[in-house]
Backbone as CSV, one residue per row, in Angstrom:
resi,resn,N_x,N_y,N_z,CA_x,CA_y,CA_z,C_x,C_y,C_z
1,UNK,5.309,-30.566,-24.111,5.450,-29.401,-25.189,6.508,-28.599,-25.077
2,UNK,7.340,-28.476,-25.779,8.443,-27.381,-26.283,7.822,-26.111,-26.324
3,UNK,8.530,-24.878,-25.703,8.029,-23.481,-25.848,8.150,-23.114,-27.061
4,UNK,8.789,-23.961,-28.043,8.799,-23.558,-29.668,7.408,-23.817,-30.234
5,UNK,6.888,-24.751,-29.795,5.517,-25.665,-30.167,4.523,-24.751,-29.742
6,UNK,4.610,-24.507,-28.354,3.700,-23.705,-27.522,3.505,-22.576,-28.260
7,UNK,4.650,-21.935,-28.777,4.591,-20.762,-29.166,3.843,-20.469,-30.626
8,UNK,3.742,-21.915,-31.440,3.306,-21.632,-32.792,1.658,-21.697,-32.435
9,UNK,1.333,-22.505,-31.602,0.139,-23.084,-31.365,-0.631,-21.969,-30.760
10,UNK,0.382,-21.311,-29.697,-0.353,-19.975,-29.063,0.338,-18.531,-28.993
11,UNK,0.231,-17.710,-30.512,0.898,-17.017,-31.137,0.417,-15.854,-29.783
12,UNK,-0.737,-15.790,-29.084,-0.764,-14.605,-28.600,-0.025,-14.054,-27.161
13,UNK,0.728,-15.380,-26.945,2.046,-15.308,-25.728,2.852,-14.541,-26.183
14,UNK,3.267,-14.760,-27.191,4.689,-14.762,-28.160,4.332,-13.106,-28.435
15,UNK,3.248,-12.484,-28.848,2.784,-11.004,-29.187,2.720,-10.057,-27.872
16,UNK,2.405,-10.496,-27.053,2.094,-10.164,-25.597,3.760,-9.925,-25.286
17,UNK,4.405,-10.802,-25.132,5.760,-10.645,-24.687,6.807,-10.117,-25.429
18,UNK,6.434,-10.217,-26.857,7.177,-8.984,-27.612,6.942,-7.291,-27.403
19,UNK,5.370,-7.398,-27.029,5.271,-5.929,-26.871,5.615,-5.535,-25.578
20,UNK,5.690,-6.227,-24.798,5.967,-6.293,-22.963,7.654,-5.519,-23.482
21,UNK,8.345,-6.511,-23.908,9.649,-6.177,-24.100,10.180,-5.069,-24.707
22,UNK,9.387,-4.427,-25.755,9.310,-3.124,-26.473,9.214,-1.959,-25.562
23,UNK,8.295,-2.303,-24.880,7.632,-0.880,-24.048,8.619,-1.006,-22.785
24,UNK,9.427,-2.166,-22.368,9.882,-1.968,-21.397,12.066,-1.440,-21.681
25,UNK,11.695,-1.726,-22.883,13.392,-1.318,-23.522,13.189,0.189,-23.584
26,UNK,11.947,0.720,-24.125,11.792,2.037,-24.450,12.007,2.880,-23.106
27,UNK,11.397,2.256,-22.130,11.115,2.959,-20.652,12.707,2.931,-20.105
28,UNK,13.038,2.065,-20.338,14.833,1.817,-19.746,15.603,2.940,-20.612
29,UNK,15.302,3.028,-21.827,16.197,3.676,-22.688,15.574,5.168,-22.787
30,UNK,14.848,5.556,-22.018,13.898,6.788,-22.254,14.847,7.757,-22.412
31,UNK,15.884,8.088,-21.628,16.636,9.451,-21.600,17.505,9.406,-22.798
32,UNK,17.715,8.183,-23.435,18.304,8.543,-24.720,17.370,8.702,-26.064
33,UNK,16.036,8.025,-25.807,15.273,8.096,-27.332,14.324,8.980,-27.054
34,UNK,13.946,9.906,-26.100,12.821,10.853,-25.809,14.060,11.913,-25.136
35,UNK,13.119,13.198,-25.277,13.491,14.557,-24.475,13.268,14.737,-23.290
36,UNK,13.177,15.973,-22.962,12.731,16.413,-21.440,11.199,16.209,-21.559
37,UNK,10.714,15.413,-20.220,9.036,15.447,-20.559,8.732,16.638,-19.659
38,UNK,9.640,17.337,-18.966,9.082,18.368,-17.939,9.277,19.843,-18.588
39,UNK,9.838,20.030,-20.002,10.272,21.399,-20.449,9.011,21.819,-21.318
40,UNK,8.905,23.202,-20.630,7.521,23.684,-20.898,7.998,24.541,-22.032
41,UNK,6.940,24.780,-23.372,7.165,25.663,-24.182,5.779,26.096,-24.496
42,UNK,5.617,27.395,-23.860,4.221,27.876,-24.371,3.856,28.374,-25.911
43,UNK,4.915,28.682,-26.319,5.047,29.317,-27.825,4.440,27.686,-28.566
44,UNK,4.807,26.521,-28.310,4.497,25.363,-29.090,3.200,24.776,-28.591
45,UNK,2.701,25.174,-27.634,1.299,24.623,-27.176,0.439,23.952,-27.865
46,UNK,-0.202,22.777,-28.133,-1.379,22.117,-28.916,-0.970,22.016,-30.214
47,UNK,0.324,21.477,-30.341,0.757,21.597,-32.116,0.546,19.928,-32.300
48,UNK,0.436,19.728,-33.303,-0.621,18.237,-33.556,0.908,17.867,-34.126
49,UNK,1.146,16.190,-34.257,2.274,15.325,-34.760,3.248,16.120,-35.860
50,UNK,4.297,16.061,-35.822,5.385,16.742,-36.545,6.632,15.946,-36.716
51,UNK,7.219,16.127,-37.474,8.744,15.824,-37.773,9.476,16.189,-36.352
52,UNK,9.380,17.287,-35.532,9.626,17.986,-34.529,9.063,17.219,-33.106
53,UNK,7.915,17.313,-33.334,7.148,16.432,-31.898,6.269,15.614,-32.554
54,UNK,6.965,14.049,-32.636,6.238,13.046,-33.298,4.945,12.787,-33.011
55,UNK,4.539,12.972,-31.473,2.862,12.800,-31.260,2.392,14.199,-30.432
56,UNK,3.036,15.335,-30.969,2.273,16.699,-30.559,2.819,17.223,-29.422
57,UNK,2.262,18.238,-28.888,2.459,18.629,-27.574,1.000,18.998,-27.176
58,UNK,1.079,19.108,-25.510,0.234,19.282,-24.738,-0.227,20.683,-24.504
59,UNK,-1.152,21.190,-23.494,-1.478,22.831,-23.451,-0.666,23.393,-22.884
60,UNK,0.723,22.913,-22.329,1.776,23.642,-21.768,2.976,23.513,-22.542
61,UNK,2.765,23.184,-23.646,4.148,22.732,-25.000,4.781,21.781,-24.530
62,UNK,4.534,20.577,-23.664,5.232,19.747,-23.383,5.172,18.787,-24.599
63,UNK,6.303,17.837,-24.686,6.435,16.791,-25.629,5.607,15.585,-25.324
64,UNK,4.418,15.446,-25.880,3.896,14.342,-25.552,4.183,12.944,-25.827
65,UNK,4.978,12.745,-26.526,5.923,11.572,-26.684,6.870,11.253,-26.029
66,UNK,7.590,12.191,-25.376,8.816,12.195,-24.406,8.010,11.875,-22.905
67,UNK,6.869,12.387,-22.542,5.839,12.481,-21.475,5.517,10.694,-21.331
68,UNK,5.038,10.144,-22.575,4.481,8.969,-22.792,5.722,7.810,-22.402
69,UNK,6.853,8.056,-22.806,7.997,7.226,-22.843,8.377,7.290,-21.504
70,UNK,8.314,8.409,-20.824,8.527,8.257,-19.507,7.416,7.748,-18.428
71,UNK,6.339,7.869,-18.806,5.387,7.437,-18.333,5.234,5.800,-18.015
72,UNK,5.984,5.327,-19.100,5.863,4.030,-19.104,6.819,3.204,-18.038
73,UNK,7.610,4.387,-17.756,8.332,3.986,-16.129,7.382,3.906,-15.094
74,UNK,7.055,4.741,-14.816,6.296,4.610,-13.735,5.128,3.452,-13.678
75,UNK,4.367,3.018,-14.734,3.373,2.094,-14.926,4.073,0.767,-14.617
76,UNK,5.329,0.525,-15.412,5.939,-0.944,-15.469,6.610,-0.957,-14.109
77,UNK,7.055,0.209,-13.313,7.369,-0.073,-12.000,6.351,-0.476,-10.823
78,UNK,5.179,0.072,-11.032,4.172,-0.215,-10.045,3.591,-1.122,-10.410
79,UNK,3.611,-1.988,-11.870,3.162,-3.315,-11.595,3.709,-4.142,-11.304
80,UNK,5.111,-4.030,-11.741,5.792,-5.290,-11.097,6.116,-5.214,-9.502
81,UNK,5.985,-3.693,-9.041,6.548,-3.988,-7.494,5.237,-4.589,-6.773
82,UNK,4.149,-4.202,-7.590,2.809,-4.627,-6.814,2.652,-5.948,-6.774
83,UNK,2.938,-6.440,-7.970,2.762,-8.014,-8.265,3.566,-8.727,-6.914
84,UNK,5.094,-8.149,-6.972,5.986,-8.889,-6.359,5.605,-8.805,-4.840
85,UNK,5.490,-7.612,-4.429,4.826,-7.442,-2.910,3.706,-8.135,-2.425
86,UNK,2.676,-8.436,-3.396,1.372,-9.186,-3.276,2.067,-10.504,-3.334
87,UNK,2.681,-11.119,-3.980,2.802,-12.555,-4.220,3.731,-12.930,-2.855
88,UNK,4.990,-12.354,-2.645,5.622,-12.379,-1.577,5.196,-12.697,-0.043
89,UNK,4.069,-11.671,-0.029,3.598,-11.343,1.285,2.193,-12.462,1.653
90,UNK,1.248,-12.496,0.233,0.153,-13.593,0.189,0.838,-15.032,0.384
91,UNK,1.900,-14.915,-0.065,2.432,-16.443,-0.250,2.675,-16.870,1.113
92,UNK,3.212,-16.302,2.104,3.772,-16.796,3.392,2.394,-16.938,4.359
93,UNK,1.503,-15.852,4.122,0.317,-15.615,4.806,-0.313,-16.846,4.372
94,UNK,-0.656,-17.216,2.959,-1.523,-18.609,2.642,-0.807,-19.699,2.952
95,UNK,0.556,-20.013,2.930,1.091,-21.062,3.449,0.717,-21.851,4.493
96,UNK,0.667,-20.304,5.709,0.390,-20.404,6.985,-0.982,-20.823,7.542
97,UNK,-1.649,-20.258,6.534,-3.372,-20.500,6.653,-3.892,-21.951,6.157
98,UNK,-2.977,-22.123,5.328,-3.569,-23.522,4.430,-3.009,-24.296,5.148
99,UNK,-1.929,-24.478,6.123,-1.354,-25.971,6.530,-1.554,-25.830,8.226
100,UNK,-1.726,-24.771,9.080,-2.016,-24.741,10.484,-3.360,-24.147,10.219
101,UNK,-4.387,-25.309,10.869,-5.667,-24.726,10.642,-5.917,-23.715,11.947
102,UNK,-4.911,-23.964,12.989,-5.576,-22.699,13.935,-5.087,-21.371,13.529
103,UNK,-4.260,-21.206,12.541,-4.005,-20.045,11.968,-4.859,-19.554,11.040
104,UNK,-5.479,-20.660,10.271,-6.692,-20.238,9.611,-7.945,-19.671,9.867
105,UNK,-8.356,-19.840,10.849,-9.377,-19.249,11.282,-9.411,-17.921,11.718
106,UNK,-8.306,-17.556,11.718,-8.000,-15.912,12.399,-7.528,-14.943,10.856
107,UNK,-6.588,-15.892,10.407,-6.083,-14.984,9.316,-7.223,-14.835,8.060
108,UNK,-8.090,-15.838,7.881,-8.995,-16.013,6.926,-10.262,-14.885,6.958
109,UNK,-10.456,-14.981,7.926,-11.597,-13.953,8.515,-11.064,-12.283,8.256
110,UNK,-9.715,-12.586,8.616,-9.386,-10.759,8.154,-9.145,-10.543,6.976
111,UNK,-8.648,-11.718,6.045,-8.391,-11.463,4.750,-10.200,-11.245,4.021
112,UNK,-11.035,-11.718,4.575,-12.261,-11.553,4.065,-12.943,-10.483,4.257
113,UNK,-12.650,-9.671,5.474,-12.864,-8.329,5.439,-11.859,-7.289,4.590
114,UNK,-10.901,-7.477,4.467,-10.035,-6.812,3.389,-10.525,-6.591,2.237
115,UNK,-11.026,-7.760,1.900,-11.763,-7.814,0.333,-13.002,-7.313,0.229
116,UNK,-13.837,-7.093,1.467,-15.084,-6.751,0.973,-15.107,-4.986,1.011
117,UNK,-13.425,-4.187,1.305,-13.196,-3.038,0.878,-12.761,-2.901,-0.550
118,UNK,-13.628,-1.784,-1.351,-13.086,-1.730,-2.846,-11.738,-1.395,-2.817
119,UNK,-11.059,-1.852,-3.690,-9.477,-1.189,-3.882,-9.218,-0.217,-4.416
120,UNK,-10.294,0.613,-5.045,-9.592,1.958,-5.447,-10.019,2.760,-4.282
121,UNK,-11.091,2.692,-3.476,-11.447,3.280,-2.614,-10.216,3.036,-1.158
122,UNK,-9.832,1.999,-1.233,-8.973,1.905,-0.240,-7.577,2.596,-0.570
123,UNK,-7.425,2.206,-1.873,-5.769,2.904,-2.425,-6.152,4.738,-2.056
124,UNK,-7.016,5.402,-2.273,-7.581,6.546,-2.276,-7.259,7.163,-0.867
125,UNK,-8.268,6.358,-0.121,-7.816,6.550,1.479,-6.230,6.504,1.867
126,UNK,-5.705,5.266,1.554,-4.390,5.327,1.870,-3.611,6.569,1.119
127,UNK,-3.425,6.987,0.080,-2.824,8.043,-0.442,-2.948,9.052,0.146
128,UNK,-4.164,9.544,0.491,-4.749,10.663,0.752,-4.043,11.042,2.449
129,UNK,-4.104,9.943,3.314,-3.429,9.996,4.252,-2.020,10.525,4.662
130,UNK,-1.151,9.861,3.622,0.448,10.027,3.231,0.437,11.238,2.056
131,UNK,1.803,11.364,2.166,2.132,12.277,0.866,2.162,11.410,-0.513
132,UNK,2.031,12.264,-1.581,2.063,11.205,-2.887,3.204,10.803,-3.055
133,UNK,3.441,9.463,-3.135,4.893,9.034,-3.587,4.564,7.590,-4.566
134,UNK,5.391,7.147,-5.180,5.724,6.064,-5.829,5.704,4.905,-4.593
135,UNK,6.263,4.860,-3.828,6.082,3.653,-2.486,4.637,3.784,-1.918
136,UNK,4.093,4.817,-1.731,2.714,5.043,-1.091,2.063,4.402,-2.092
137,UNK,1.871,4.377,-3.250,1.056,4.079,-4.464,1.170,2.428,-4.298
138,UNK,2.534,2.271,-4.125,2.465,0.504,-4.418,1.918,-0.048,-3.433
139,UNK,2.103,0.700,-1.926,1.643,0.109,-0.687,0.061,0.048,-0.982
140,UNK,-0.290,0.909,-0.990,-2.127,1.189,-1.620,-2.663,-0.014,-2.507
141,UNK,-1.735,0.013,-3.413,-2.433,-0.888,-4.539,-2.674,-2.672,-3.950
142,UNK,-1.080,-2.721,-3.334,-0.638,-3.867,-2.963,-1.623,-4.515,-1.768
143,UNK,-2.553,-3.870,-1.067,-3.004,-4.124,0.428,-4.278,-5.056,-0.125
144,UNK,-4.905,-4.116,-1.008,-6.254,-5.241,-1.591,-6.003,-6.478,-2.264
145,UNK,-4.737,-6.476,-3.052,-4.406,-7.648,-3.763,-3.813,-8.734,-3.085
146,UNK,-3.429,-8.669,-1.893,-2.625,-9.632,-0.613,-3.914,-10.619,-0.580
147,UNK,-5.169,-10.117,-0.471,-6.141,-11.161,0.145,-6.165,-12.239,-0.769
148,UNK,-6.243,-11.799,-2.334,-6.752,-12.507,-3.254,-5.418,-13.710,-3.669
149,UNK,-4.087,-13.186,-3.008,-3.003,-14.333,-3.596,-3.106,-15.476,-2.219
150,UNK,-3.506,-14.474,-0.947,-3.842,-15.743,0.206,-4.801,-16.859,-0.155
151,UNK,-6.001,-16.562,-0.598,-6.712,-17.519,-0.670,-6.209,-18.514,-2.089
152,UNK,-5.401,-17.934,-2.864,-5.236,-18.820,-4.105,-4.216,-19.983,-3.293
153,UNK,-3.006,-19.380,-2.652,-2.236,-20.086,-1.898,-2.780,-20.968,-0.880
154,UNK,-3.741,-20.713,-0.313,-4.372,-21.410,0.789,-5.142,-22.697,-0.108
155,UNK,-5.798,-22.205,-1.107,-6.610,-23.504,-1.894,-5.474,-24.557,-2.247
156,UNK,-4.585,-24.137,-2.809,-3.344,-25.247,-3.142,-2.952,-26.001,-2.371
157,UNK,-2.767,-25.257,-0.934,-2.129,-26.023,-0.151,-3.068,-27.010,0.313
158,UNK,-4.643,-26.615,0.795,-5.639,-27.224,1.510,-5.311,-28.868,0.413
159,UNK,-5.627,-28.365,-0.821,-5.306,-29.698,-1.996,-4.360,-30.444,-1.733
160,UNK,-2.814,-30.100,-1.744,-1.926,-30.365,-1.905,-1.604,-31.177,-0.180
161,UNK,-1.972,-30.739,0.739,-1.558,-31.418,1.916,-2.269,-32.676,2.480
162,UNK,-3.380,-33.069,1.568,-4.130,-34.344,1.367,-3.417,-35.494,0.518
163,UNK,-2.492,-35.106,-0.104,-1.768,-36.219,-1.121,-1.163,-37.119,-0.183
164,UNK,-0.814,-38.211,-0.746,-0.346,-39.468,0.078,1.175,-39.203,0.176
165,UNK,1.826,-38.547,-0.499,3.378,-38.053,-0.141,3.324,-37.087,0.878
166,UNK,2.476,-36.251,1.195,2.262,-35.447,2.455,2.146,-36.259,3.783
167,UNK,1.200,-37.280,3.808,0.893,-37.709,4.681,1.739,-38.798,4.752
168,UNK,2.786,-39.322,3.832,4.080,-39.936,4.384,5.257,-39.397,5.104
169,UNK,5.453,-37.920,4.549,6.397,-37.359,5.034,5.901,-36.794,6.445
170,UNK,4.679,-36.506,6.874,4.380,-36.567,8.270,4.557,-37.751,9.148
171,UNK,4.098,-38.761,8.471,3.981,-40.071,9.259,5.746,-40.201,9.772
172,UNK,6.401,-39.891,9.055,8.259,-40.376,8.820,8.559,-39.250,9.945
173,UNK,7.917,-38.188,10.578,8.419,-37.343,11.516,9.116,-36.074,11.014
174,UNK,8.582,-36.031,9.838,9.083,-34.307,9.217,8.229,-33.486,9.883
175,UNK,8.882,-32.066,10.129,8.548,-31.079,10.900,7.668,-30.391,9.859
176,UNK,6.776,-29.606,10.373,5.737,-28.799,9.558,6.285,-27.659,8.611
177,UNK,7.387,-27.294,9.245,7.811,-26.068,8.389,8.530,-26.698,7.388
178,UNK,9.202,-27.928,7.233,10.158,-28.506,6.419,9.077,-29.250,5.204
179,UNK,8.139,-29.600,6.073,7.051,-30.317,4.788,6.248,-29.064,3.901
180,UNK,5.996,-28.054,4.434,5.720,-26.495,3.611,6.769,-26.365,2.786
181,UNK,7.693,-25.878,3.174,8.872,-25.526,2.262,9.492,-26.468,1.074
182,UNK,9.597,-27.632,1.897,10.230,-28.911,0.564,8.772,-29.378,-0.344
183,UNK,7.694,-29.466,-0.019,6.782,-30.399,-0.622,5.724,-29.582,-0.969
184,UNK,5.103,-28.653,-0.039,4.070,-27.994,-0.616,4.098,-26.513,-1.348
185,UNK,5.267,-25.866,-0.735,5.882,-24.693,-1.825,5.734,-24.689,-3.231
186,UNK,6.623,-25.453,-3.857,6.849,-26.017,-5.214,5.415,-26.056,-5.987
187,UNK,4.489,-26.693,-5.156,3.118,-26.572,-5.902,2.416,-25.371,-6.053
188,UNK,2.975,-24.175,-5.456,2.356,-23.211,-5.587,2.883,-22.279,-6.840
189,UNK,4.096,-22.602,-7.052,4.684,-21.532,-7.970,4.186,-21.442,-9.484
190,UNK,3.432,-22.184,-10.088,3.126,-22.172,-11.433,1.775,-21.293,-11.135
191,UNK,1.010,-21.438,-10.313,-0.722,-20.772,-10.308,-0.258,-19.270,-9.930
192,UNK,0.881,-19.208,-8.933,1.468,-17.632,-8.475,1.795,-17.171,-9.740
193,UNK,2.709,-17.497,-10.573,3.192,-16.682,-11.632,2.014,-16.262,-12.453
194,UNK,1.083,-17.232,-13.008,-0.124,-16.432,-13.506,-0.952,-15.261,-12.844
195,UNK,-0.891,-15.529,-11.404,-1.891,-14.570,-10.717,-0.867,-13.453,-10.959
196,UNK,0.195,-13.378,-10.752,1.162,-12.127,-10.471,1.069,-11.447,-12.032
197,UNK,0.817,-11.822,-13.110,0.456,-11.118,-14.233,-0.775,-10.405,-14.220
198,UNK,-1.846,-11.124,-13.804,-3.022,-10.467,-13.655,-2.721,-9.357,-12.238
199,UNK,-2.204,-9.611,-11.693,-2.000,-8.585,-10.509,-1.038,-7.361,-11.052
200,UNK,-0.362,-7.468,-11.998,0.149,-6.408,-12.458,-0.517,-5.723,-13.516
201,UNK,-1.340,-6.270,-14.430,-1.869,-5.600,-15.066,-3.183,-4.750,-14.579
202,UNK,-3.719,-5.324,-13.228,-4.810,-4.878,-12.621,-4.069,-3.560,-11.597
203,UNK,-3.025,-3.428,-11.487,-2.156,-2.305,-10.743,-1.969,-1.430,-11.867
204,UNK,-1.251,-1.574,-13.021,-1.167,-0.614,-13.796,-2.330,0.398,-14.205
205,UNK,-3.383,-0.363,-13.988,-5.183,0.115,-14.245,-5.351,1.062,-13.272
206,UNK,-4.918,0.633,-12.022,-5.259,1.329,-10.470,-4.401,2.311,-10.756
207,UNK,-3.511,2.519,-10.950,-2.248,3.388,-10.761,-2.856,4.763,-11.681
208,UNK,-3.205,4.504,-12.649,-3.694,5.219,-13.928,-4.829,5.946,-13.160
209,UNK,-5.899,5.081,-12.688,-6.945,5.829,-12.295,-6.812,6.861,-11.039
210,UNK,-5.530,6.214,-10.176,-5.471,7.220,-9.296,-4.818,8.258,-9.787
211,UNK,-3.704,8.202,-10.544,-2.876,9.568,-11.076,-4.358,10.324,-11.830
212,UNK,-5.064,9.992,-12.358,-6.134,10.649,-13.012,-7.211,11.371,-12.284
213,UNK,-7.343,11.051,-10.911,-8.001,11.725,-9.873,-7.032,12.597,-9.076
214,UNK,-6.011,12.335,-9.401,-4.989,12.864,-8.710,-4.513,12.790,-7.354
215,UNK,-4.647,11.560,-7.332,-4.561,10.814,-5.707,-3.295,9.897,-6.101
216,UNK,-2.674,10.053,-7.385,-1.510,9.133,-7.544,0.014,9.717,-7.077
217,UNK,0.909,9.259,-7.966,2.060,10.024,-8.095,2.260,11.709,-7.917
218,UNK,3.143,12.208,-7.433,3.190,13.696,-7.564,2.538,14.163,-9.145
219,UNK,2.369,15.331,-9.212,1.815,15.474,-10.587,2.929,16.187,-11.481
220,UNK,4.192,16.477,-10.974,5.452,16.812,-11.853,5.910,15.348,-12.522
221,UNK,5.674,14.312,-11.803,6.131,13.151,-12.601,5.157,12.310,-13.780
222,UNK,5.632,12.355,-14.525,4.522,12.068,-16.013,4.226,10.640,-15.764
223,UNK,3.024,10.694,-15.841,2.719,8.913,-15.736,1.363,9.050,-16.788
224,UNK,1.039,7.887,-17.433,-0.336,7.857,-18.364,-1.407,8.648,-17.915
225,UNK,-1.661,8.273,-16.467,-2.973,8.549,-15.864,-3.217,10.262,-16.178
226,UNK,-1.979,11.106,-15.223,-2.274,12.385,-15.224,-1.909,12.996,-16.472
227,UNK,-1.571,12.286,-17.432,-1.600,13.179,-18.751,-2.982,12.757,-19.404
228,UNK,-3.501,11.944,-19.193,-4.958,11.717,-19.446,-5.857,12.845,-19.040
229,UNK,-5.750,12.931,-17.646,-6.323,14.003,-16.664,-6.186,15.332,-17.102
230,UNK,-4.811,15.949,-17.377,-4.693,17.324,-17.776,-4.998,17.594,-18.899
231,UNK,-5.162,16.550,-20.016,-5.472,17.074,-21.194,-7.141,16.679,-21.434
232,UNK,-7.799,16.108,-20.456,-9.176,15.754,-20.788,-10.012,17.265,-21.533
233,UNK,-9.421,18.068,-20.927,-10.116,19.850,-21.450,-10.011,19.956,-22.774
234,UNK,-8.908,19.543,-23.304,-8.704,20.070,-24.673,-8.609,18.750,-25.447
235,UNK,-9.537,17.736,-25.243,-9.471,16.575,-26.320,-10.041,16.977,-27.407
236,UNK,-11.082,17.751,-27.633,-12.012,18.327,-29.046,-10.871,18.992,-29.612
237,UNK,-9.691,19.663,-29.033,-9.083,20.341,-29.847,-7.856,19.696,-30.358
238,UNK,-7.384,18.964,-29.293,-6.111,17.969,-29.569,-6.368,16.961,-28.820
239,UNK,-6.987,16.301,-29.863,-7.109,14.575,-29.548,-5.959,13.750,-29.143
240,UNK,-4.827,14.176,-29.928,-3.506,13.361,-29.703,-2.681,13.464,-28.289
241,UNK,-3.331,14.169,-27.670,-2.695,14.570,-26.117,-3.212,13.258,-25.147
242,UNK,-4.310,12.806,-25.727,-5.136,11.742,-24.832,-4.674,10.330,-25.496
243,UNK,-4.570,10.461,-27.071,-4.473,9.077,-28.065,-3.338,8.445,-27.200
244,UNK,-2.394,8.985,-27.061,-0.539,8.215,-27.109,-1.194,7.716,-25.618
245,UNK,-1.272,8.112,-24.746,-1.151,7.497,-23.169,-2.262,6.465,-23.336
246,UNK,-3.275,6.771,-23.474,-4.578,5.658,-23.337,-4.202,4.452,-24.241
247,UNK,-3.686,4.741,-25.482,-3.201,3.657,-26.452,-2.048,2.620,-25.900
248,UNK,-1.131,3.395,-25.186,0.096,2.744,-24.665,-0.749,2.159,-23.365
249,UNK,-1.372,2.625,-22.872,-2.111,1.842,-21.296,-2.859,0.937,-21.782
250,UNK,-3.715,0.960,-22.809,-4.262,-0.257,-23.291,-3.628,-1.457,-23.801
251,UNK,-2.737,-1.087,-24.731,-1.887,-2.177,-25.318,-0.894,-2.738,-24.355
252,UNK,-0.425,-2.060,-22.902,0.470,-2.679,-22.119,-0.301,-3.680,-21.226
253,UNK,-1.714,-3.511,-20.911,-2.493,-4.012,-20.203,-3.176,-5.146,-20.960
254,UNK,-3.181,-4.944,-22.032,-3.546,-6.115,-22.914,-2.348,-7.297,-23.010
255,UNK,-1.057,-6.636,-23.326,-0.021,-7.366,-23.364,0.142,-8.577,-22.415
256,UNK,-0.092,-7.893,-21.028,0.273,-8.377,-19.682,-0.842,-9.611,-19.842
257,UNK,-1.776,-9.419,-19.892,-3.200,-10.328,-20.047,-2.950,-11.583,-20.401
258,UNK,-2.245,-10.977,-21.849,-2.219,-12.176,-22.881,-0.998,-13.385,-22.383
259,UNK,0.149,-12.553,-21.653,1.246,-13.442,-21.374,0.471,-13.982,-20.007
260,UNK,-0.391,-13.429,-19.415,-0.922,-14.441,-18.397,-1.650,-15.685,-18.937
261,UNK,-2.520,-15.244,-20.023,-3.220,-16.407,-20.598,-2.471,-17.634,-20.962
262,UNK,-1.336,-16.949,-21.676,-0.522,-18.009,-22.246,0.428,-18.778,-21.419
263,UNK,0.864,-18.311,-20.258,1.253,-18.877,-18.919,0.415,-20.029,-18.330
264,UNK,-0.893,-19.398,-18.309,-1.813,-20.208,-17.658,-2.123,-21.934,-18.605
265,UNK,-2.255,-21.454,-19.731,-2.492,-22.734,-20.763,-0.913,-23.649,-20.791
266,UNK,0.359,-23.035,-20.642,1.475,-23.512,-20.533,2.008,-24.439,-19.285
267,UNK,1.530,-23.689,-18.219,1.905,-24.524,-16.778,0.614,-25.599,-16.407
268,UNK,-0.758,-24.972,-16.820,-1.403,-26.202,-16.749,-1.577,-27.334,-17.312
269,UNK,-1.153,-28.538,-16.525,-1.102,-30.070,-17.209,-2.290,-30.137,-18.553
270,UNK,-3.687,-30.110,-17.984,-4.786,-30.660,-18.583,-4.904,-29.839,-19.532
271,UNK,-4.740,-28.451,-19.503,-4.919,-27.544,-20.770,-3.801,-27.715,-21.791
272,UNK,-2.501,-28.424,-21.289,-1.520,-28.560,-22.531,-2.053,-29.729,-23.104
273,UNK,-2.269,-30.818,-22.340,-2.710,-32.031,-23.080,-3.768,-31.931,-23.949
274,UNK,-4.851,-31.202,-23.709,-5.871,-30.748,-24.824,-5.274,-30.009,-26.079
275,UNK,-4.453,-29.217,-25.752,-3.694,-28.215,-26.762,-3.139,-29.085,-27.525
């Protein structure tokens, strides 16, 4: 099935991809298309949307449009970084745990213990022990996601290692490392791509939750989470201060999930045949 035919039969992935590209382009071009997100003008506080302020102003007179556009940078950066860290680290651990049984017994019990800890509580604990920064937030969110990637990769490895061509490679004298890299690793690419999209969506939501609770990035950095948190007391008087970041957050997470569902349908041979 070609990508064009798949796009016609599954338009949701096209919609999600276009929305993500639009938000990404706006985030990259933020200094050119938005004003200063930190500029405080008390005389213009809580103004409704107008020609000067497209999405109104908040309780400090800051431009909501500028802050929402710059906030997309943090959300996308955290989502991509968490997905990359989780996949890279989880892939290595999952390959080792799935192929070498002596490693599996120790590693998987440790991963089961990490999965028993709620992700949001672990992230809050790590952030509270260190100075708030984007790096700490990425590390704090990545740790709970790594065990899920490890379990996914391990399940794929356990299935693939029983295939006849793997047994033939072992009988031919190939070393374990060569078998894992050359024969088993390619089988994990498709499910990892799909899993990475779901991790990115989850990371964006968790980052917004941490920022809302004041345990995320520093408050002077505009994010959708701290925009909602700082404006929650004025929602009855100025609902636009929460509507913009909340809508963008929901749309981006929805777009990432749509892309993930589309990639799953595209990369899963059985689903593709049925479609």
